[in-house]
Wavefront OBJ file of the C-alpha trace (Angstrom):
o trace
v 8.059 -15.109 -22.840
v 10.359 -12.307 -21.711
v 11.678 -12.645 -18.184
v 10.886 -9.690 -15.944
v 13.964 -8.665 -13.984
v 13.396 -6.343 -11.069
v 15.852 -5.125 -8.478
v 13.189 -5.154 -5.791
v 9.792 -6.745 -5.411
v 7.574 -5.504 -2.621
v 4.023 -6.675 -1.995
v 3.079 -3.072 -1.207
v 2.871 -2.560 -4.957
v 0.578 -5.524 -5.570
v -2.127 -3.391 -7.136
v -4.989 -4.141 -9.480
v -5.726 -2.232 -12.663
v -7.140 1.254 -12.009
v -10.277 0.439 -13.996
v -10.933 -2.887 -12.206
v -13.225 -1.561 -9.473
v -14.726 -4.956 -8.510
v -11.211 -6.257 -7.771
v -10.624 -3.263 -5.485
v -13.679 -4.216 -3.457
v -12.612 -7.815 -2.766
v -12.419 -8.174 1.014
v -9.573 -10.707 0.847
v -7.238 -8.044 -0.580
v -7.388 -6.012 2.606
v -6.299 -8.864 4.858
v -2.877 -8.720 3.195
v -1.489 -5.535 4.720
v 2.064 -4.430 4.002
v 4.172 -2.729 6.669
v 6.035 -0.752 3.996
v 4.250 2.502 4.771
v 4.127 2.343 8.591
v 7.018 4.805 9.054
v 5.443 7.261 6.615
v 2.065 7.046 8.336
v 3.659 7.514 11.775
v 5.664 10.506 10.596
v 2.553 12.098 9.106
v 0.715 11.662 12.409
v 3.613 13.257 14.320
v 3.923 16.087 11.821
v 0.244 17.064 11.817
v -0.628 16.246 15.438
v -1.956 19.336 17.214
v -1.881 19.166 21.035
v -4.681 21.746 21.146
v -7.150 19.468 19.344
l 1 2 3 4 5 6 7 8 9 10 11 12 13 14 15 16 17 18 19 20 21 22 23 24 25 26 27 28 29 30 31 32 33 34 35 36 37 38 39 40 41 42 43 44 45 46 47 48 49 50 51 52 53
């Protein structure tokens, strides 16, 4: 078996196959949240926040 060598390994990319819809619906998957995108989400909120809303 060929060894997979990666520079980085982040659980944020722990995805299932795009055609495996039942796996996407497994509740247990969503209890394992990554913090990798928190800064991006926060920046999006700041960028699009409208004080007149």
